[in-house]
N, C-alpha and C positions, 0 to 999 in steps of 0.2 A: 504494500500500500504506500504510494508516494504522497508526500505532503511537503508544504513549503512553510518552514517556521517563520514566525513574525516577531519583531520586537515590540509591537504595539499590543498591550495587554488585552484589549477588547478583541482584536483579531486572533490573538493567541488562544483565547478561550473558545472562540468560534471554531478554530482549527482542531482543538482538543475534542470539542463536542462532535465534530464531524468524524474524527478518527474513532472515537468511542462508538459512534453509530455504525461505522464500518465493521468494527469488531463484533458488535452484537448481531449485525446482519450476517456475518460469516460464521457465527456461533463459536467464536474464539473464547476459550475458557481460561486461558492463562497467558500472561505476558512475562517476558524474560529480559531483564536489564543485563546486557552482556558485560557491563563494567559498572563500577560504583558511580562514576560520573553521570551515567544516564539514569540512575535510580530516581531522582526527583520527578523527571518527566514520566517515567514508567509508572510510578506510584499514582500520579495524577490521572493518567490514562486509565489505570486499573480501577480507580475509584469511580471515574466517570462511566466506565463500561460495566461496573459491578462484577469484576472478575479478580482473581488472585494474581499475585506476581512473585517471581523469584529473581534473585540477583546473583551474579558471579563476582567474586572478589579475587583480584590479582595483585593485591598489595597488602602488606601488614598494616599500613596506615589506614586501611579501610575500616578497621575495628572501631576507630573513633569517627570516621567520616560517615558511616552508615546511619548511626544514631537511631532516632525513632522510626525512620523509614525502613531501616534494616529490621527493626523489631516487628514491623508489620508485614514483612515478607514471609510468604509461605515456606520458603527455603532459601538458604544462602549457600552457594557453591564455592567452597574454598579451593584455590588452585594449588596449594601446597600444604604440607603438614604445619609449617611455621605459621602460615596465615590462619589455618584452622585453629591452632592453639591460641593465637591472638584474639580471634573472634569468640572462642568459648570463654575467654576471661571476661567478656562483656556481660553484665548482669541484665541488660535490656534485650538481649537476644536469646531465645530459647535454644539451649545447646542441642536439643533433639532435631532442630531445624537446620543445623549446620552440617553440611556434607562435604567430604573430601572428594573432589573431582579434578584429577590432574589433567592438564591440557594434553590433547592428543596430536601427534604429528606423524606425517608419513616419512618413514626412514628408508635410506638406501640399504642395500644388503652388505656392503663392504666399504672400507675407507676409499675416499676419492681424492685424497691429497697427494701432491707430488707425482702426478701421473706421467708428466712429460718432462724429463730432465733438461730438454733443450729450451724449455720456456722459463721465463722469469717466475719466481715464486710470487703468487698473488696473495697479499695480506689485506684483509678487510677490517676496518676499525669502525666501531660505532659506540654508542653510549650517550650519556648526557653531555651534549656539546657545549653546555654553558660552563663546564668546569675546565678552565684553561690549564690549571696545574696538571690535571689528569692527562689531557691530550698532549700537552707539551712534553711530558715524560715519554709518551709513546713516540713522538717525533724524534726525541733525542735517542731513544733506543734504535729507531730505524736509521738514524744518521750513523750510529755506531756500527750497525750491520753493514751499511754502505762503506764505511771506512775500512771494514775488514773484508771487503770485496764479496759480500754475499749479494747475489743477483735477485733483488726483490723489487716489486712494484706494490705501492700501497694505495688503497682507496678508502677515503673517509666518508662515511654515510652520515646524513643529517646536517642540520644547521643549528646555529645558536649564537648567543651574544659574543662568544669567543672566536668566531670564525675569522674575523679580520686579523686579530692578534695571532691566530694560529697560522694564517697565510704568511704573515710577516716573519714568524718564527721559522716556518719551513724555508722561506727564502734565505734567511740568515744561516740556516743549517745546510743550504745548498741542496735541498731535497725536491725542488719544484719539478725537476725532470723525472723524479721517481714517485711523485705523489699526485693524486687526483682527488679533488673535493667533489664528490658525486652528488651532494645535496640529499634532500629527503627522497626516499624511495617508497613507492606503495607496497603494502604488505604482500600483494600478489606477485611482486618481482623478487622478493627477498630470497625465496628458495632457489631460484635460478642463479642469483648472484652468488650465493654460498656454494652452489654446485660447481661454479666456475672458479672458486677460490681455493687456496691451499691452507690458510690459517685465518682464524677469526679472533680479534681482540676486542673485548668489551672494556673500554677505557675507564668508564665511571658508571657507578650504579647507585640506585636509591633503594627504597624499601619495596618497590614493585618487582614482580616477576619479570625477568629479562627474557622476553620471548625470542628476541633475535639470537641469543645464545642457544636456546633450545633448537631453533631452526637450523643454526649452523652445525650443531651437534648431529642433528638428524640428516644433514647433507653429507656427513662423513668426513669432516675436517676437524683438526685440533682446535680447541677453544681455550683461550686465556682470559681470565676474568679478574678485574680489579675490585678490591673491596669485599664486603660481606654480602654478596648477592644472595637473595632468597631463591629457593627453588630446590625441590627434592632431587633434581637431576645434576646438581652441582656437588660433586664429590672430589675434593682436591687430590690430585695425583692418580685418581682412578678414571673419572670421566672428563676431567678438565684440569687446568692449572691455574692457581691463584697467584696474585701479586698485590701488594699494597697500592692504593691510588697514589700516583706520582712516583712509584718505585721503579725508576728507570733502570738501575743496575740489575735488579732481580728480573725484570721483564727481559732485558737484553740476554741474561743468562739462560732463561727458559726458551727464548726464541732460538738462540744458537744451538741449544740442546736438540730442539725439534729439527732444525735445519741440518744438523750434523748426523742425526740418527733417525732416518726415515722409518726404519723398522720399529723403533720404540714409539714413534709418533703414531704409526698405524696401529700398534697394539693398544694404545690408549683410546684411539678412536673406536676400535672394535669393542672395547669394554663399554664405552659410552653407548654405542649402538645396542649392545646387549641389554644395558640398563633401560634404554628407551623402549625396547621391545617388550620388556616386562611391565613397565609402569606408565608409558606415555603413548599408547596406541590410539588411533582415531576410533577404532571399534569399541574399545573399553570406555572411552569418554562418552561416546554416543549412547552406549547401553546404560551407563550410570545415569546420564542426563535424562534419557527417555523414561527410565524407571522412576526418577524423582518427579518428572512431569505427571506420570500416571498417578502416582501416590498423592501428589498435591491436588490434581484435578478431581480425584475422587472425594477428597476432604472438603474442598471448596465448593 
């Protein structure tokens, strides 16, 4: 159902009423807010259409953000064990309504990194681009690789307040011929980007689940993650490698280890893929979600 949001309150109410009418006409019994940010709109629509609603949570910060609207949800779908624990600590949300539903992704069968020795190693970097210190450390690590004659090309995804400073830093480090600022990329293109890459670096994280790291892992390439990223799929040394935000020396060491020992890199990727097959399949996510839908629809 397509609709055009309006900033004018009177028109917004009219739009909501029209949508609610469409839901009733189509006998829709349940609405799903796919992220906490869309919960206020979903709750208003559910009230207008007299149906229940559920919400997915991809951040530990959602425990506070959901508030009373979260308490009114027929179910809250937590994307990781840590998020589930944070939500269950909230007294205003019934713990019986909180369900662990890990995100599902399509995985490759085997590692896809370093397939063509004749090609430059493709390193994709993403994360919160507003953190200059985090991204500058990555640039310095890449400059060190270049100084040691590793043949690498780097692609930075996303935009942010620090982009101009990062471009200046890249020029100062003489990396512009090895570096591409690729800008924001639609989610539909990320899997293809990671399939073409050899290494993924998450330069900076917050309290939200870093789905780019999950997609990169599923694409069969090594993942290096800065900070304390949330996510059941992040197991340091087993499914991924961690380094401190801004930790240039540690990052350089871990990158050189991957570049020098492709067999060890592939072994870590294989462990990551095995972990994803057990815990992050699309089929399992769909089955759990559908079961919750049926359970909630019967109650409401």
